[in-house]
C-alpha positions as CSV (number, residue, x, y, z in Angstrom):
1,M,28.0,21.4,-161.6
2,K,30.5,23.4,-159.6
3,L,34.1,22.4,-160.0
4,N,36.9,23.3,-157.6
5,K,40.2,24.7,-158.7
6,E,41.9,21.3,-158.9
7,E,39.1,19.8,-161.0
8,K,39.2,22.8,-163.4
9,E,42.9,22.4,-163.8
10,I,42.5,18.7,-164.6
11,I,39.8,19.4,-167.2
12,S,41.9,22.2,-168.8
13,A,45.0,20.0,-169.0
14,Y,43.0,17.1,-170.6
15,E,41.4,19.5,-173.1
16,K,44.8,20.8,-174.1
17,G,46.1,17.3,-174.6
18,L,48.5,17.4,-171.7
19,I,46.8,14.4,-170.1
20,K,46.1,11.1,-171.9
21,T,43.7,8.4,-170.8
22,T,44.8,4.8,-170.8
23,A,43.0,1.5,-170.5
24,P,43.6,-0.3,-167.2
25,S,45.9,-3.3,-167.2
26,K,44.6,-6.8,-166.5
27,K,46.2,-6.6,-163.1
28,E,44.4,-3.4,-162.3
29,L,41.1,-4.8,-163.5
30,N,41.6,-7.9,-161.4
31,E,42.4,-5.8,-158.3
32,V,39.3,-3.6,-158.8
33,K,37.1,-6.7,-159.4
34,S,38.4,-8.3,-156.2
35,I,37.8,-5.2,-154.2
36,A,34.2,-4.9,-155.5
37,E,33.5,-8.5,-154.8
38,N,34.8,-8.2,-151.2
39,T,32.6,-5.1,-150.7
40,F,29.5,-7.2,-150.8
41,R,30.8,-10.4,-149.2
42,K,29.6,-11.1,-145.6
43,N,32.0,-12.2,-143.0
C-alpha cells in the first residue's frame, strides 16, 4: 500500500503516541447511524 506524505505523518504521530484514539460519543454514533440509514432510503 502506498501512502502519501500526510498519511505517513499521521501514522508516525500515532506510533509516537502523539495521537490518541477515542470512542465516539452517543451523539456521534446517532448521527452516523442516521446518515447511513438515509443513504439507502428511497424518496
